[in-house]
Backbone as CSV, one residue per row, in Angstrom:
resi,resn,N_x,N_y,N_z,CA_x,CA_y,CA_z,C_x,C_y,C_z
1,MET,116.565,26.628,-134.271,115.408,26.558,-133.408,114.871,25.128,-133.456
2,ASN,114.697,24.525,-132.310,114.184,23.166,-132.220,112.749,23.205,-131.718
3,LEU,111.811,22.789,-132.568,110.393,22.804,-132.201,109.891,21.427,-131.793
4,GLU,110.803,20.482,-131.630,110.406,19.127,-131.263,109.653,19.148,-129.933
5,GLY,108.495,18.505,-129.931,107.673,18.462,-128.728,106.815,19.695,-128.537
6,THR,106.914,20.636,-129.460,106.124,21.863,-129.376,104.885,21.725,-130.241
7,GLU,103.758,22.087,-129.677,102.517,22.045,-130.446,102.440,23.301,-131.304
8,VAL,102.262,23.123,-132.602,102.207,24.244,-133.530,100.791,24.380,-134.052
9,GLU,100.240,25.584,-133.930,98.890,25.848,-134.421,98.978,26.412,-135.835
10,THR,98.199,25.864,-136.747,98.161,26.342,-138.119,96.972,27.271,-138.287
11,ILE,97.214,28.416,-138.889,96.154,29.382,-139.154,96.017,29.527,-140.662
12,ASP,94.828,29.311,-141.183,94.562,29.410,-142.619,94.217,30.859,-142.957
13,LEU,95.102,31.535,-143.670,94.898,32.940,-144.017,94.563,33.137,-145.495
14,ARG,94.206,32.046,-146.184,93.952,32.166,-147.624,92.769,33.063,-147.941
15,SER,91.673,32.903,-147.248,90.482,33.690,-147.550,89.536,33.656,-146.369
16,ASP,88.857,34.757,-146.148,87.847,34.804,-145.103,86.742,35.725,-145.592
17,THR,85.686,35.123,-146.081,84.574,35.904,-146.620,83.366,35.878,-145.706
18,VAL,83.505,35.278,-144.524,82.368,35.124,-143.626,82.503,35.989,-142.373
19,THR,83.708,36.069,-141.818,83.913,36.775,-140.561,83.711,38.272,-140.731
20,LYS,82.993,38.858,-139.801,82.826,40.309,-139.783,83.828,40.885,-138.792
21,PRO,84.565,41.915,-139.199,85.560,42.487,-138.297,84.902,43.121,-137.072
22,SER,85.566,42.967,-135.934,85.076,43.571,-134.696,85.388,45.067,-134.717
23,ARG,84.857,45.776,-133.757,85.131,47.217,-133.636,86.641,47.437,-133.474
24,GLU,87.273,46.587,-132.662,88.714,46.721,-132.441,89.505,46.468,-133.724
25,MET,89.053,45.512,-134.518,89.728,45.236,-135.786,89.594,46.420,-136.731
26,ARG,88.418,47.001,-136.784,88.211,48.174,-137.648,89.070,49.349,-137.193
27,GLU,89.165,49.544,-135.879,89.997,50.628,-135.350,91.465,50.404,-135.705
28,ALA,91.918,49.145,-135.610,93.308,48.832,-135.965,93.563,49.125,-137.439
29,MET,92.604,48.778,-138.300,92.753,49.056,-139.734,92.776,50.558,-139.993
30,LEU,91.921,51.289,-139.287,91.847,52.740,-139.462,93.153,53.413,-139.057
31,GLU,93.779,52.903,-137.998,94.985,53.530,-137.458,96.281,52.978,-138.054
32,ALA,96.178,51.968,-138.906,97.382,51.338,-139.455,98.146,52.298,-140.361
33,GLU,99.462,52.279,-140.225,100.317,53.065,-141.102,100.472,52.297,-142.412
34,VAL,100.183,52.937,-143.523,100.235,52.259,-144.815,101.068,53.059,-145.804
35,GLY,101.477,52.392,-146.846,102.233,53.029,-147.911,102.185,52.139,-149.137
36,ASP,102.828,52.572,-150.193,102.836,51.825,-151.449,104.004,50.852,-151.455
37,ASP,103.688,49.552,-151.463,104.755,48.547,-151.422,105.593,48.534,-152.693
38,VAL,105.008,48.917,-153.813,105.750,48.922,-155.078,106.905,49.926,-155.015
39,TYR,106.689,51.039,-154.330,107.715,52.071,-154.208,108.523,51.935,-152.917
40,GLY,108.337,50.810,-152.201,109.103,50.582,-150.980,108.695,51.486,-149.843
41,GLU,107.416,51.885,-149.805,106.945,52.831,-148.798,106.010,52.219,-147.764
42,ASP,105.756,50.911,-147.827,104.835,50.292,-146.874,105.633,49.754,-145.687
43,PRO,105.404,50.293,-144.474,106.212,49.897,-143.326,106.081,48.416,-142.966
44,THR,104.921,47.833,-143.162,104.746,46.416,-142.841,105.545,45.552,-143.801
45,VAL,105.493,45.870,-145.085,106.261,45.118,-146.080,107.755,45.270,-145.808
46,LEU,108.170,46.451,-145.425,109.587,46.673,-145.133,110.041,45.843,-143.935
47,GLN,109.178,45.674,-142.938,109.530,44.855,-141.773,109.659,43.388,-142.150
48,LEU,108.830,42.944,-143.101,108.900,41.544,-143.525,110.184,41.283,-144.268
């Protein structure tokens, strides 16, 4: 993949203690499929 000439946006995901989640963000968290990553049951970790 050649990214030459492409503008890349950096997003800092280290910590966010100020932002309040929107209603849509809360709904996404509520509906998210989760599992235990230690036992290989978390679908998001498995996709990564």
